C-alpha positions, 0 to 999 in steps of 0.5 A: 076849186071844187068842180060844181058839178061835183058838188051837186053829186056829193050832195046828192049822196045822203038821197041816194042813201036815202033811196038805199035805205028806203029799198032796202028796208021794202026788200026785209032782205038785210037785217031788221034796221039796215044801214047805209055807210058813206066815206069820204076824202079829199086826195090829190093827184102827182099833177097837184089835181085835187080830188073830193072822193065820196064812196057811198054803199047800202044795206051795209049789213047783210045776212050771213049767206049774203047778199048784193049791195050797192055802190056809187062814187062820185069825185074818183080822179078819171085818169085813173081807174080803180078796183071796188071790192070786198076785202079785208081790214088789215091791222091798223086800219082804221075805216073812216083815217085816211091817214091809216090806209098805207097797205093794199087792201087783201084778200077782195072777193073777187079779182079783176078777172072774176065775173060772180059780181063781187068785185068791178074795174072802173076806169075809161082804157079801153080794157077790161072784162066784160061783166067787170069793167065800167066806164066812168060817169061823169065827174068821174062817178060810177054806181054798180051792184056788187055781190058778197060774201062773208067768206075770203078767198084765204079761208077767213070769215067776217066778223069772225075771224076779221073786219070786212070793208066796200074798198076802192083803190087804185087799179093794177096800174098804181098798185102802189097808190095808196090815195084812191082808198076809202074803205065801207064796212059791211056787216054780215048776222042773220 
């Protein structure tokens, strides 16, 4: 059964999306038509608990030089840490179709020890890199920013060589677990 507070948080995501769109429109730094991306999936943990994962990010259209994106999530399993990162979308992955999320998202900006703001680890464990690792809020929620650039560490460029997305995935304690994978496509225009 879905937690009533998670339902309230989920219903609040459209309000967050509207707020993000307003902030981006007022800032005028992204694109003429700022876009907010949303992802949702239902997943079941090995112990049988059901999680309604919601992810929202904006703007999802950035200048070619890059920019800062606001990201919020809710419904995540607080017993499992996740990475929030910006990665290439692998061949065969269809953003919005979790049945295609079968491989580890990579290459990605940053990393678990990167302090440039391009990635975060969300966990309630006591370990992590200061400034990168943040705790979950109530009911598996989080809110943060990511600093993005279209240039990935392997030399590929988003929107030129590959499609790229903001992703969540299980952290290094469960690298092969694809049940927490979510994708929101991001584009660069200039």
